MDTraj code that builds the backbone (N, CA, C; nanometers):
import mdtraj as md
import numpy as np

residues = "UNK UNK UNK UNK UNK UNK UNK UNK UNK UNK UNK UNK UNK UNK UNK UNK UNK UNK UNK UNK UNK UNK UNK UNK UNK UNK UNK UNK UNK UNK UNK UNK UNK UNK UNK UNK UNK UNK UNK UNK UNK UNK UNK UNK UNK UNK UNK UNK UNK UNK UNK UNK UNK UNK UNK UNK UNK UNK UNK UNK UNK UNK UNK UNK UNK UNK UNK UNK UNK UNK UNK UNK UNK UNK UNK UNK UNK UNK UNK UNK UNK UNK UNK UNK UNK UNK UNK UNK UNK UNK UNK UNK UNK UNK UNK UNK UNK UNK UNK UNK UNK UNK UNK UNK UNK UNK UNK UNK UNK UNK UNK UNK UNK UNK UNK".split()
xyz = np.array([
    [1.2058, -0.1870, -1.5553],
    [1.2171, -0.1268, -1.4235],
    [1.1931, 0.0229, -1.4368],
    [1.1433, 0.0825, -1.3310],
    [1.1208, 0.2254, -1.3318],
    [1.2511, 0.3016, -1.3232],
    [1.2428, 0.4289, -1.3501],
    [1.3602, 0.5136, -1.3370],
    [1.3934, 0.5312, -1.1896],
    [1.5144, 0.5772, -1.1571],
    [1.5485, 0.5983, -1.0157],
    [1.4493, 0.6891, -0.9428],
    [1.3897, 0.7837, -1.0099],
    [1.2931, 0.8726, -0.9453],
    [1.1625, 0.8012, -0.9126],
    [1.1330, 0.6930, -0.9819],
    [1.0074, 0.6214, -0.9617],
    [1.0177, 0.5102, -0.8577],
    [1.1344, 0.4511, -0.8442],
    [1.1564, 0.3445, -0.7465],
    [1.2830, 0.3777, -0.6699],
    [1.2667, 0.4031, -0.5416],
    [1.3817, 0.4338, -0.4560],
    [1.3951, 0.3226, -0.3531],
    [1.4857, 0.2268, -0.3769],
    [1.4972, 0.1126, -0.2862],
    [1.5513, 0.1479, -0.1485],
    [1.5955, 0.2701, -0.1267],
    [1.6517, 0.3077, 0.0033],
    [1.5483, 0.3613, 0.1019],
    [1.4282, 0.3942, 0.0552],
    [1.3285, 0.4585, 0.1402],
    [1.2451, 0.3534, 0.2144],
    [1.2432, 0.3602, 0.3474],
    [1.1627, 0.2644, 0.4238],
    [1.0137, 0.2973, 0.4143],
    [0.9280, 0.2016, 0.4473],
    [0.7842, 0.2295, 0.4464],
    [0.7468, 0.3295, 0.5558],
    [0.6362, 0.3984, 0.5354],
    [0.5924, 0.5019, 0.6294],
    [0.5414, 0.4449, 0.7613],
    [0.5131, 0.3177, 0.7659],
    [0.4644, 0.2544, 0.8884],
    [0.4039, 0.1195, 0.8573],
    [0.3424, 0.0545, 0.9560],
    [0.2891, -0.0798, 0.9368],
    [0.1510, -0.0857, 0.8727],
    [0.0866, 0.0311, 0.8550],
    [-0.0477, 0.0334, 0.7975],
    [-0.0700, 0.1576, 0.7148],
    [-0.1903, 0.1695, 0.6611],
    [-0.2273, 0.2866, 0.5816],
    [-0.2177, 0.4115, 0.6687],
    [-0.1375, 0.5062, 0.6245],
    [-0.1138, 0.6290, 0.7008],
    [-0.2449, 0.7001, 0.7331],
    [-0.3274, 0.7210, 0.6321],
    [-0.4505, 0.7978, 0.6501],
    [-0.5536, 0.7200, 0.7325],
    [-0.5670, 0.5889, 0.7081],
    [-0.6621, 0.5085, 0.7862],
    [-0.6192, 0.5017, 0.9327],
    [-0.4894, 0.4856, 0.9568],
    [-0.4409, 0.4828, 1.0947],
    [-0.4730, 0.6134, 1.1669],
    [-0.4661, 0.7246, 1.0960],
    [-0.4902, 0.8551, 1.1583],
    [-0.6346, 0.8722, 1.2060],
    [-0.7271, 0.8003, 1.1425],
    [-0.8688, 0.8156, 1.1783],
    [-0.9311, 0.6878, 1.2347],
    [-0.8490, 0.5871, 1.2615],
    [-0.9005, 0.4618, 1.3166],
    [-0.9704, 0.3749, 1.2147],
    [-0.9321, 0.3890, 1.0875],
    [-0.9945, 0.3112, 0.9807],
    [-0.9314, 0.1741, 0.9631],
    [-0.9736, 0.1065, 0.8575],
    [-0.9263, -0.0279, 0.8272],
    [-0.9096, -0.0418, 0.6763],
    [-0.8475, -0.1516, 0.6338],
    [-0.8167, -0.1723, 0.4926],
    [-0.8226, -0.3201, 0.4575],
    [-0.8219, -0.3469, 0.3284],
    [-0.8186, -0.4851, 0.2797],
    [-0.6735, -0.5253, 0.2554],
    [-0.6062, -0.4568, 0.1655],
    [-0.4649, -0.4838, 0.1372],
    [-0.3875, -0.3521, 0.1403],
    [-0.2546, -0.3649, 0.1524],
    [-0.1693, -0.2467, 0.1615],
    [-0.0635, -0.2460, 0.0520],
    [-0.0651, -0.1467, -0.0355],
    [0.0486, -0.1206, -0.1230],
    [0.1339, -0.0086, -0.0640],
    [0.2555, -0.0057, -0.1107],
    [0.3548, 0.0923, -0.0637],
    [0.4077, 0.1691, -0.1843],
    [0.4164, 0.2994, -0.1734],
    [0.4732, 0.3803, -0.2811],
    [0.6213, 0.3451, -0.2945],
    [0.6617, 0.3087, -0.4146],
    [0.8009, 0.2690, -0.4389],
    [0.8943, 0.3888, -0.4466],
    [0.8398, 0.5083, -0.4488],
    [0.9221, 0.6288, -0.4567],
    [0.9461, 0.6917, -0.3196],
    [0.8408, 0.7034, -0.2370],
    [0.8560, 0.7740, -0.1090],
    [0.8268, 0.6879, 0.0136],
    [0.7766, 0.5648, -0.0065],
    [0.7497, 0.4756, 0.1046],
    [0.6113, 0.4869, 0.1663],
    [0.5277, 0.5796, 0.1178],
    [0.3927, 0.5967, 0.1728],
    [0.3155, 0.4651, 0.1639],
    [0.2611, 0.4198, 0.2772],
    [0.1766, 0.3011, 0.2789],
    [0.0325, 0.3490, 0.2801],
    [-0.0438, 0.3030, 0.1819],
    [-0.1845, 0.3387, 0.1704],
    [-0.2681, 0.2132, 0.1558],
    [-0.3984, 0.2292, 0.1517],
    [-0.4867, 0.1141, 0.1346],
    [-0.5235, 0.0989, -0.0132],
    [-0.5513, -0.0245, -0.0530],
    [-0.5758, -0.0582, -0.1937],
    [-0.7146, -0.0141, -0.2399],
    [-0.7401, -0.0305, -0.3683],
    [-0.8689, 0.0076, -0.4248],
    [-0.9820, -0.0865, -0.3855],
    [-0.9512, -0.1999, -0.3222],
    [-1.0549, -0.2868, -0.2664],
    [-1.0954, -0.2421, -0.1268],
    [-1.0236, -0.1459, -0.0724],
    [-1.0519, -0.0905, 0.0597],
    [-1.1487, 0.0267, 0.0459],
    [-1.2266, 0.0550, 0.1507],
    [-1.3235, 0.1652, 0.1401],
    [-1.2626, 0.3007, 0.1035],
    [-1.1450, 0.3344, 0.1550],
    [-1.0921, 0.4694, 0.1361],
    [-0.9983, 0.4865, 0.0161],
    [-0.9385, 0.3808, -0.0335],
    [-0.8534, 0.3856, -0.1539],
    [-0.7413, 0.4896, -0.1452],
    [-0.6700, 0.4918, -0.0343],
    [-0.5679, 0.5940, -0.0130],
    [-0.4439, 0.5783, -0.1001],
    [-0.4101, 0.4587, -0.1454],
    [-0.2919, 0.4430, -0.2313],
    [-0.3137, 0.5146, -0.3651],
    [-0.4298, 0.4978, -0.4244],
    [-0.4598, 0.5672, -0.5497],
    [-0.4684, 0.7171, -0.5267],
    [-0.5241, 0.7586, -0.4143],
    [-0.5293, 0.9019, -0.3819],
    [-0.3884, 0.9587, -0.3702],
    [-0.2963, 0.8810, -0.3131],
    [-0.1566, 0.9254, -0.3031],
    [-0.0971, 0.9440, -0.4424],
    [-0.1202, 0.8503, -0.5325],
    [-0.0720, 0.8646, -0.6707],
    [-0.1303, 0.9904, -0.7342],
    [-0.2602, 1.0110, -0.7196],
    [-0.3242, 1.1273, -0.7804],
    [-0.2714, 1.2589, -0.7224],
    [-0.2400, 1.2607, -0.5946],
    [-0.1919, 1.3825, -0.5303],
    [-0.0443, 1.4103, -0.5581],
    [0.0369, 1.3053, -0.5701],
    [0.1818, 1.3237, -0.5811],
    [0.2384, 1.2951, -0.7191],
    [0.1674, 1.2135, -0.7976],
    [0.2214, 1.1697, -0.9263],
    [0.3198, 1.0547, -0.9138],
    [0.3394, 1.0013, -0.7936],
    [0.4285, 0.8858, -0.7755],
    [0.3600, 0.7641, -0.8360],
    [0.4104, 0.7121, -0.9486],
    [0.3345, 0.6156, -1.0270],
    [0.3478, 0.4680, -0.9895],
    [0.4511, 0.4300, -0.9156],
    [0.4761, 0.2873, -0.8931],
    [0.4523, 0.2515, -0.7469],
    [0.3739, 0.1450, -0.7279],
    [0.3520, 0.0912, -0.5945],
    [0.4072, -0.0503, -0.5897],
    [0.4343, -0.0952, -0.4689],
    [0.4776, -0.2322, -0.4447],
    [0.3844, -0.2922, -0.3406],
    [0.3631, -0.4220, -0.3479],
    [0.2820, -0.4864, -0.2451],
    [0.3501, -0.4700, -0.1094],
    [0.2678, -0.4495, -0.0067],
    [0.3173, -0.4449, 0.1305],
    [0.2520, -0.5578, 0.2106],
    [0.2243, -0.6679, 0.1397],
    [0.1637, -0.7865, 0.1989],
    [0.2699, -0.8936, 0.2180],
    [0.2628, -0.9695, 0.3281],
    [0.3602, -1.0771, 0.3509],
    [0.3632, -1.1768, 0.2340],
    [0.4844, -1.2081, 0.1883],
    [0.5025, -1.3072, 0.0828],
    [0.4797, -1.2580, -0.0586],
    [0.4487, -1.1298, -0.0775],
    [0.4266, -1.0761, -0.2118],
    [0.5403, -0.9820, -0.2496],
    [0.5760, -0.9819, -0.3795],
    [0.6874, -0.8961, -0.4222],
    [0.6632, -0.8302, -0.5575],
    [0.5394, -0.7947, -0.5881],
    [0.5084, -0.7315, -0.7157],
    [0.5135, -0.5783, -0.7074],
    [0.5332, -0.5166, -0.8252],
    [0.5270, -0.3711, -0.8441],
    [0.4189, -0.3434, -0.9482],
    [0.3500, -0.2301, -0.9361],
    [0.2430, -0.1915, -1.0282],
    [0.2629, -0.0462, -1.0670],
    [0.2452, -0.0179, -1.1974],
    [0.2577, 0.1184, -1.2478],
    [0.1186, 0.1711, -1.2812],
    [0.0746, 0.2732, -1.2094],
    [-0.0572, 0.3324, -1.2325],
    [-0.0717, 0.3886, -1.3739],
    [0.0381, 0.4373, -1.4321],
    [0.0300, 0.5002, -1.5649],
    [-0.0042, 0.4002, -1.6737],
    [0.0474, 0.2802, -1.6614],
    [0.0268, 0.1791, -1.7657],
    [-0.0717, 0.0706, -1.7243],
    [-0.1109, 0.0718, -1.5966],
    [-0.1963, -0.0349, -1.5410],
    [-0.1362, -0.1718, -1.5658],
    [-0.0050, -0.1814, -1.5417],
    [0.0651, -0.3076, -1.5635],
    [0.1668, -0.3333, -1.4526],
    [0.1947, -0.4618, -1.4342],
    [0.3016, -0.5029, -1.3443],
    [0.4335, -0.4595, -1.4063],
    [0.5260, -0.4105, -1.3228],
    [0.6593, -0.3706, -1.3682],
    [0.7633, -0.4359, -1.2783],
    [0.8867, -0.4358, -1.3248],
    [0.9982, -0.4901, -1.2473],
    [1.0526, -0.3823, -1.1546],
    [1.1057, -0.4250, -1.0414],
    [1.1664, -0.3315, -0.9487],
    [1.2594, -0.4023, -0.8531],
    [1.3501, -0.3258, -0.7963],
    [1.4448, -0.3783, -0.6979],
    [1.3747, -0.3979, -0.5638],
    [1.4244, -0.4897, -0.4809],
    [1.3693, -0.5008, -0.3455],
    [1.3815, -0.3665, -0.2735],
    [1.2784, -0.3330, -0.1977],
    [1.2756, -0.2063, -0.1255],
    [1.3290, -0.2232, 0.0164],
    [1.3588, -0.1116, 0.0801],
    [1.4101, -0.1125, 0.2176],
    [1.3117, -0.1843, 0.3098],
    [1.3638, -0.2569, 0.4070],
    [1.2755, -0.3285, 0.4993],
    [1.2015, -0.2332, 0.5934],
    [1.0915, -0.2832, 0.6507],
    [1.0343, -0.4151, 0.6288],
    [0.9625, -0.4214, 0.4946],
    [0.9490, -0.5434, 0.4412],
    [0.8875, -0.5583, 0.3093],
    [0.7380, -0.5889, 0.3159],
    [0.6822, -0.5906, 0.4374],
    [0.5378, -0.6113, 0.4517],
    [0.4917, -0.5605, 0.5877],
    [0.3610, -0.5500, 0.5999],
    [0.3032, -0.5195, 0.7306],
    [0.3221, -0.6412, 0.8208],
    [0.3090, -0.6261, 0.9518],
    [0.3221, -0.7417, 1.0405],
    [0.2170, -0.8485, 1.0061],
    [0.2578, -0.9728, 0.9970],
    [0.1667, -1.0816, 0.9595],
    [0.0481, -1.0907, 1.0554],
    [0.0710, -1.0626, 1.1835],
    [-0.0376, -1.0733, 1.2811],
    [-0.1440, -0.9648, 1.2639],
    [-0.1171, -0.8666, 1.1800],
    [-0.2138, -0.7593, 1.1546],
    [-0.3379, -0.8129, 1.0845],
    [-0.3211, -0.9187, 1.0039],
    [-0.4339, -0.9800, 0.9350],
    [-0.4758, -0.9069, 0.8094],
    [-0.5574, -0.9755, 0.7311],
    [-0.6147, -0.9206, 0.6081],
    [-0.7606, -0.9617, 0.6043],
    [-0.8559, -0.8712, 0.5987],
    [-0.8336, -0.7277, 0.6137],
    [-0.7889, -0.6953, 0.7551],
    [-0.7484, -0.5743, 0.7735],
    [-0.6957, -0.5402, 0.9046],
    [-0.6982, -0.3911, 0.9308],
    [-0.6522, -0.3524, 1.0414],
    [-0.6206, -0.4394, 1.1545],
    [-0.7488, -0.4974, 1.2148],
    [-0.7398, -0.6218, 1.2585],
    [-0.8568, -0.6978, 1.3019],
    [-0.9379, -0.6265, 1.4093],
    [-0.8719, -0.5586, 1.5018],
    [-0.9448, -0.4937, 1.6103],
    [-1.0262, -0.3717, 1.5660],
    [-1.0036, -0.3256, 1.4414],
    [-1.0806, -0.2108, 1.3914],
    [-1.1847, -0.2481, 1.2874],
    [-1.1941, -0.3759, 1.2516],
    [-1.2911, -0.4162, 1.1494],
    [-1.4332, -0.4060, 1.2038],
    [-1.5213, -0.3375, 1.1318],
    [-1.6612, -0.3360, 1.1750],
    [-1.7248, -0.4726, 1.1477],
    [-1.8276, -0.5048, 1.2202],
    [-1.8950, -0.6336, 1.2034],
    [-1.9446, -0.6528, 1.0604],
    [-1.9847, -0.5446, 0.9961],
    [-2.0367, -0.5528, 0.8602],
    [-1.9339, -0.5102, 0.7545],
    [-1.8058, -0.5352, 0.7781],
    [-1.7001, -0.4850, 0.6910],
    [-1.7190, -0.5255, 0.5450],
    [-1.7697, -0.6464, 0.5215],
    [-1.7849, -0.6924, 0.3822],
    [-1.8858, -0.6058, 0.3048],
    [-1.9866, -0.5562, 0.3720],
    [-2.0861, -0.4732, 0.3041],
    [-2.0330, -0.3329, 0.2748],
    [-1.9188, -0.2982, 0.3332],
    [-1.8598, -0.1656, 0.3113],
    [-1.7555, -0.1627, 0.1995],
    [-1.7310, -0.2763, 0.1363],
    [-1.6315, -0.2804, 0.0299],
    [-1.6844, -0.2139, -0.0960],
    [-1.5969, -0.1473, -0.1705],
    [-1.6425, -0.0794, -0.2935],
    [-1.6864, -0.1783, -0.3997],
])
top = md.Topology()
chain = top.add_chain()
for i, resn in enumerate(residues, 1):
    res = top.add_residue(resn, chain, resSeq=i)
    for name in ("N", "CA", "C"):
        top.add_atom(name, md.element.get_by_symbol(name[0]), res)
traj = md.Trajectory(xyz[None], top)
């Protein structure tokens, strides 16, 4: 498990979607959540890769899945799955948001825009 500074189970997620994509009307494939500060970003399979950008900008090394039914943690420093305590709710984005999502913002050619 990470140190208390790396995983803070008391911090809620920043919102139901990627903070940066939501600000500009973007979309994502999957959503991880920073286990330290709660920032929700988009994964590296998404065009903008905001979760990794958050790690690079802040040094917060551990993310947790923010997908319904998933409960894994990942450490960017070791590129490995790590153990962690359940985080403050909600533990995922709304199921109706879809994957990729949000559905109402997906471009018709979304698959061709994947990295």
